N, C-alpha and C positions, 0 to 999 in steps of 0.2 A: 409481461411488460412494455412500455412501446420503448424504438428505441431513443427517441427527444431522452426520457428518464431517466435511462440507463448511461447517456451522454454525459447528460447533467452532474449525475449520482459520479461518474468516472472523472469527471473534470475536477470533481471538488474535494475527491476522494485523495490527486494526484496535489492537489495545489495543501493539502492536509499534509501529504506526504513530505512533500517542499521543505515547510514550514517544520516540520518533526525531524527530515536528518539533517537541518543547517543550523549555524548557529543565529542565537542563542540557544535556542529549544534543545539543541543535543547536548549544551552544557548539563540538565539535567541531569541526564543516564551516561555521567563521566566514571562514575566508580568503578575500578579496574577492579575494586574484590570481591564485587557482589555475582554471583555466577548464577547462573539459567541456563537451564539444563548441558551443566558444564563448561556455558560461553562466559566471557566476559560482559556485561551488562553492556558496553556499549557495541561487542560482534554480535550480541541480541540484539538487541534494537534495533539495529542496521537490517543483518537479516530477517527478524520477521514483519518488516518494512515492505522486503523485495517477495516473499513471500504469502503476502499479501495484496502485492502490486501484480503479480500474477493470477492470484483467482481472479482479481478484481479485469484484470483484461482480456482473462480465458472468458468470463460473463459475457466480457461487451463483445467479444468476437462471435459470440454464440448465438445473443440478441441477432447481429447482423446480419449472421447468417441464414438465420432465421426467415428475419422480415428477407430477406433477398429469395427467399425460395416461393413465398409466397406469394 
């Protein structure tokens, strides 16, 4: 993929993350009794977004370095 397409994807992803992790969207996942892999749902929801961000930003970095080397 091109650097431009990856950048647009990353921006859309980060906007979705901001919406998913702020009020009122986070209130959909505020059930403290529900567990995901032993973690309370709000913590698992946030940790999942952080992990996804790690992979998306890694992908952006990889594409950026590959296009710079060409």
